[in-house]
C-alpha positions in Angstrom: 71.3 136.1 149.6 73.3 135.4 146.3 76.1 133.9 148.5 74.0 131.5 150.6 71.2 130.5 148.2 72.6 127.4 146.8 73.6 125.9 150.3 70.1 126.8 151.9 68.1 125.2 149.1 70.5 122.0 149.2 69.8 122.1 153.1 65.9 122.4 152.5 66.0 119.8 149.7 67.7 117.2 152.3 64.9 117.7 154.5 61.7 118.2 152.2 63.3 115.7 149.3 61.4 117.9 146.6 63.2 120.8 144.7 60.1 123.2 144.4 59.5 122.6 148.3 63.0 123.5 148.9 63.1 126.7 147.0 60.1 127.8 148.6 61.6 126.7 152.1 64.7 128.3 151.2 62.9 131.7 150.2 60.9 132.0 153.2 64.1 131.0 155.2 65.8 134.2 153.9 62.5 136.3 154.5 62.6 134.9 158.2 66.1 135.6 158.5 66.0 139.1 157.0 62.7 139.9 159.8 64.9 138.1 162.6 68.3 140.1 161.8 67.8 142.4 165.1 68.3 138.7 167.0 71.4 137.6 165.2 74.3 137.7 167.5 76.7 140.1 166.7 80.3 138.2 165.9 78.7 135.0 165.5 78.7 133.1 162.1 76.0 134.0 159.8 75.8 130.7 157.9 74.9 128.1 160.4 72.2 130.8 161.7 70.8 131.0 158.4 70.8 127.3 157.6 69.1 126.6 161.0 66.3 129.2 160.0 66.0 127.4 156.6 66.1 123.9 158.1 63.1 124.7 160.4 61.1 126.2 157.7 61.7 123.0 155.5 60.8 121.0 158.5 57.4 122.7 159.0 56.6 122.5 155.2 57.3 118.9 155.3 54.8 118.5 158.4 52.2 120.6 156.8 52.2 118.6 153.6 52.0 115.5 155.5 54.3 113.3 153.4 57.5 111.6 154.2 60.7 113.1 152.3 62.2 110.6 149.4 65.8 112.1 149.2 67.5 112.0 146.0 70.9 113.1 147.2 73.5 113.1 144.4 77.3 112.8 144.9 79.7 114.5 142.6 80.8 112.4 139.8 84.4 111.3 139.8 86.0 112.9 136.7 90.0 111.7 136.8 92.0 112.6 133.8 95.1 111.3 132.0 96.4 108.4 133.6 94.6 108.4 136.6 91.4 107.8 134.8 89.3 104.6 136.3 89.3 101.4 134.5 85.8 100.7 133.0 85.5 97.9 135.7 86.5 100.4 138.6 84.5 102.9 137.4 81.3 100.4 137.4 82.2 99.3 141.1 82.7 103.0 142.2 79.2 103.9 140.3 77.4 100.9 142.1 79.1 101.9 145.6 78.0 105.3 145.1 74.3 104.4 144.3 74.7 101.9 147.3 75.3 104.8 149.7 72.7 106.9 148.2 70.3 104.3 148.5 71.4 104.1 152.2 71.2 107.8 152.7 67.5 107.9 151.6 66.5 105.3 154.0 68.1 107.3 157.1 66.4 109.2 159.3 65.9 113.0 158.8 68.3 114.2 161.4 70.9 111.5 160.5 70.6 112.7 156.6 71.0 116.4 158.0 74.0 115.7 160.0 76.0 113.8 157.3 74.7 116.3 154.6 76.0 119.3 156.9 79.4 117.7 157.2 80.1 116.1 153.8 78.0 117.6 151.4 78.0 121.1 152.7 81.3 120.9 154.3 80.3 123.1 157.5 82.9 122.8 160.5 81.7 120.9 163.9 81.1 124.6 165.2 79.1 125.6 162.6 76.9 122.4 162.4 76.5 122.5 166.4 75.0 126.5 165.3 72.9 125.2 162.6 71.6 122.3 164.5 71.0 124.2 167.8 73.5 121.7 169.9 76.7 121.2 171.5 79.7 120.6 169.7 80.0 117.2 171.4 76.3 116.4 170.5 77.4 117.0 166.7 80.1 114.3 167.0 78.1 111.9 168.8 75.3 112.5 166.1 77.6 112.5 163.4 79.1 109.2 164.4 76.0 107.5 165.0 74.7 108.5 161.6 77.6 107.5 159.9 77.7 103.9 161.9 73.8 103.5 160.6 74.9 104.5 157.1 77.4 101.9 156.7 74.8 99.3 157.9 72.6 99.9 155.5 74.9 100.3 152.9 76.2 97.0 153.8 73.1 95.9 153.6 72.8 94.9 157.3 69.7 96.8 158.6 66.9 98.5 156.8 65.2 101.3 158.6 62.0 103.2 157.1 62.5 106.6 158.5 
């Protein structure tokens, strides 16, 4: 549980958009996974299997609450050191760009946020993403490609999606 707690909670947060709901969904996901261990395929990767259970639990919580998520994903701050430090102007531009991307992420549909988060925030492989999402690897590639295209459009201010 300790090994996967952080990634499980972050996965649930991408879906629920609320820290308390994410923590509860992750905990319930762990409990459900424990009771489903006899159905776990020996030799299969554990992390995607667990994240799929947690994601389903988070989706169920959000539906039961009847609200739309307002996810506030955070991106690690750049912390350059020494002579590679950004100038104040470059740092300000990087900060504006980061906020633009986060604003665009908040506007994406849940499935787009999830596939982007799995790949770029949680660094899952395509195979792990396929397991976690319950789809084929080719489907992961196409979903990720479409999600990134929508994110680029939103970040550039070309389109506004409301869910």
